[in-house]
N, C-alpha and C positions, 0 to 999 in steps of 0.2 A: 326883468329881462329873462328870456328863455333861450334855449338853444335847440337846434335840430341839425341833422347831418345832411350834407350835400356831397355826394361822391366821396364820402369818407372824411370830409372836413367838418368840424363843428362850426356852425353859423349862428351868431347871436341875433335875436329878434326881439323887438319891443312887443308888449301885449297888443294884440289886434293887428299887427303888421302882417302884410302878405308875404308869402314865400318869395315872390319876385322882388319886392322892395328890399327885403333882407339880403337877398343875393346881390342886388345892385349895390347896396351899402357895403357889402363885403368884397366888392370888386369883380364879381362875376358878370360877364356881359352875354355869355352864351349859355343856354339851359337845355338845348336839344340840337339834333342834327336832322336834316331832311332825309327822306327815304331814298330818293334817287341819287342825289349828288353828295350827300353827307355834309352839306353846307351848314354852318352854324346859324342858329336862330336864338333870339332872346326876346326881351320885352319890346313890343312895338306900340300897341295901342294903350296898354295899361289898364283897360277897363273890361276885358273879357269878350271883345268883339272879334278879334282875329284869333289865330291859333298858333302864333309863333312861340309862345312860352309854355308849351306842353311839357309836363314833367311827370315822373312816376313817384307817387307818394305811398309809402308802406305797401309797395307791390301793385298799386292800382295805377294803370297808365291813363294818359289823356286828361290830366287835371291842369287847369290854367294857373300857372304860378302867380299871375298878377291879381287873381281874385281868391286864391286859396289861402286861408289863414295859416300862418306858421304856428305849429303847436310843439310843445316840448317833447323831445324824444322822437319826432317824426324822422323817418329815413327817406330822404328825397334823392332821386337819381335823375341824371339827364335822360331824356327820352330820345330814342333813335327812330326817326320816321314817325309813323302814326301811332306806334305802340300797340298795334293790333296784328302784328305778323303771325301770332299764334292762331289767328282765325283764318288764315289763308289756306285754301284747299290745294 
């Protein structure tokens, strides 16, 4: 068993488990919000085809929670919109 943080909470994860699976097991259903409406989004496809489960891991935005392995000590945050607002002109 390992742990990572999500929005300041410690989340347990089994070795090889995805961030998304660990968050679902911990009771989290939403991992990001949409840019335009701020609508909550969570796991949808579970296989990395859609982009509903985007999270920020250790400061890196745009990672898919459903296919990103949970690693000990990772700091995971909910993502707002596309996570690329810093690139806007």
